[in-house]
N, C-alpha and C positions, 0 to 999 in steps of 0.2 A: 736173119734179122728178127724173126719172131714177133712182128707187130702186125696185127690185123686191122684193116680199115673197113668200117661200116659207112656206107653212103646213104644218107636219108634223103628221100625225094618225095615231097608232098605233091599230090596229084589232085586236080579237079578238072574232069573232062579232058583228059590228055590221051585218049585212045590212039590217036595218030602218032604219038611221040614215044611212048614207053618202050616199044620194041626196039626202035632205032637207038634210043638212049642206052638200053642194056647192051646192045651190040657194040656201041662206041666205047662204053665203059670197059667191056671185056678186052677190047683192043688196047686201050690205054693202060690197063692194069695187068696185062699179060705177064704171067710168072710170079705175080704178087698175091698175097692173101687178102681177099676182100669179099664183101657181099653188099647187096643193095636192099634197102628197106623202103618200099613204096607205102606211104600212108595216104590213103585215098578217101576223098570226100565227094566223089563223082556222083552225078545223077544221070549219066548216060551209059554207054556200053563199056566204059573203061574197066570196071571190076571184072567183067568176063575176060577182057583182053589180058589183064594182070594175072588172073588165075591160070590161063593157058601159058603165059610167059613163065610163071613160077613153076608150073608143072614140068616145063621143058628146060629150065635153067636153074641148076642147084645154087647158083649165086644169088638168086632173086627171091625175095619174100614180100608179101603185101598184107596190109591190114585195112579193111574197109570200115570206115566209121559211119554209123547210121545216125542221122539227125544232128551231126555235129559240124556240118560245113560252115555254119554261120559263126562259129567260134574263131575262125581265122586260120590262116596258114601257120602262124607261129605255134599254136597249140598242137597242130599236126606234127610239126617238126620235133617239139619237145616229146611227144608221145613216141616218135620214132627213135629219138635219142635214148629213151628209157628202155625200149625194146631191143635195141641194137647191142651186139656183143663184141664190137671192135675195141681195140686199144685206142685207136684214133677214130674220130667221128667227122664226117663231112656232111655239108648240106649243099644241095644244088637244085636248080629248077628242072622241071621235066621237059621244057620246051626247046632244049638244046641251045638256048642263047648263052648258057654257061657250057662251053665246049668240054666234053669229057676228057679230051687229051690233056687238059691242065691238071688232072688228078695226079699224074705221075710226078711232075715237079713239086706239087704240093706235098705229096708223100715223102719225097726226098728232103724237103724242108723240115718236115717233122722228124725224120730220122737223123737230121743234122743237129737236132736239139731244140728246135722251136717248140714253144707251147701252143702256138697257133699260127696258121698260114692263111693269109688273105690275098688272093689274086686281085690285082688292080688294073683297071682300064686306063688309069691316069698317070702311070709312071712310064719311063722309057721302055718301049717295046709293047706297051698296051694300047688298046683302042676301044672306043665306045661306038664304033661304026654301025653296030646293030641297032642303034637307037635313031629314030627320026628326030627332027629339031624340037618338036613339042616334048617328046620324052626326055631329051637332053636337058631342056630347061627345067622340067619337073624334077628329074634326078639331081641336077645340080643344086636346085633350091632345097630339096630335102637333105642333101649332103651338108650344106652349109648351115642350115638350121640345126641339124644334129651336132655339128662341131661347136657351134655357139652355145648349145644347151648343155653338152656333156663333155667333161674333161677327158673321159676315156676315148673319145672319138677324135680329138684334136690333132693327134699325130698320125692318124690313119688316113691315107690318101683317098680311099674308096670305101668308106665305112657302111654304106647302105646297099651294097650290091646283093647281099644274100648268099654269096659263094664263099665258103670258108671251111677250114679243117682245124681240129684241135684235139688235145688229149681228153679222153673221156673222163678222167679223174678230176678235171676242172669243174665238173658239175657237182662234185661233192660239197655240200654246204651252201651251194648257190641258190639264192631265193629268186627263182625265175618265175615271173608272172606275165608272160607275153600276151599282147593283144595285137590283132591285125597281122602284119606281114613281116616286120623287121626284126627277125629273131636274132640276127647277128648283133644288132644294137644292144639287145638284152644280155647276150653273152658277154660282150665287151664291157658293159657297165657292171655286171653282177658277179662274174667269175674272177678267180684269183690266178694270175699269170705273170710272167716276168719278161718273156721274149716273144715278139711277133715278127714274122718274116713276111714281107710283101714281095710277090713275084708278078711280072707282067702277064696279062692275057688279053685276047681280043674278043670282045663281046660280039656275039653272032646274031644274024637275022633269025627270027622265030621260025622253027621248022614247020609247024602247023598249029591250027587253033587260034584263039584270040587272047589278047592281053587281059589280065584280071584287075588292072589298075582301076580304081573307082574313087569317088569323092569320099566314101565312107572309109576307105583305106587311108586316105590322107588324114582324116579326123582321128582315126585310131593311132596313127604315127605321132601326132601332136600330143595325144593323151599319154602315150607311152613315154615320150620325152619328159613331159611334166612330172610323171610319176617317178621316173628314174633320177631326176634331179635331186630328189630327197632320199631315195633308196640306194643309189649307185655307190660303189666302192671308190676309194682313192687309188688312182693308177699313175701317179706322178713318177714313180720309179720304173715304169715299164720301158723297155728298150724296143724300138721299132727299127728294123733294118730292111733295106730295099735291095733286091737282087737285080742285076742287069740281065738281059737276055743271055749273054754269053756265060755269065757266072751261073745262072739257072741251069743251063745246059750242062756245064761241067759238074754241078752237084748231082744232077740226074745220073750222069755217067759214073759218078763215084758211089752213090748210095743205092741206085736201082737200075743198073744198066740193062 
């Protein structure tokens, strides 16, 4: 197949999660060419845990940013994208609410010809059961504000989840200026692509640690949407297809059994 996947994982005080994440990614990507890039803004013991992990696992790399944590998750992800060497790039959270097992069907979607694969909690076979009612309301509100604000998000069922995979060459010429947390919104608005595949996934309970959602993150998101309304590209011709659970399984068997 000859396609390498780089998985970018921003971390902020996730010492209790990174080892388990690397283990589950290894299980999900068994037999496939991949690596993980942890971009770390932690102020606890996470850098030491990452250093030990990377010394023992050739698939893992990390970069600790000093004094940059306040610039937001999205800038960490962009830095990871620039450092990564994969043909395909993925972004996922460190807390295991994005289950690593979904990486294999995402990779199959990319091998089938997609420019971008976005797992969705909101299509047949998906679930947002890992969110409590307050988080569901916040997530749903953010999702619909985004859809109303940006045409690039309107045909995407789950555009604010932060779990996605895409061709690295989509970054060429893209004027990415992310703020806050919603890096996928920036990629959808500013990159050039033709085909998006959505696959179902089940959002999980957090493995350990605490949620990083805050009032400032909400303000950053609204600023980002306002900015992208003037900068964003036209994506009216983009095709979005949704795979059923059975079809997703058949495509994994075809492209990466």
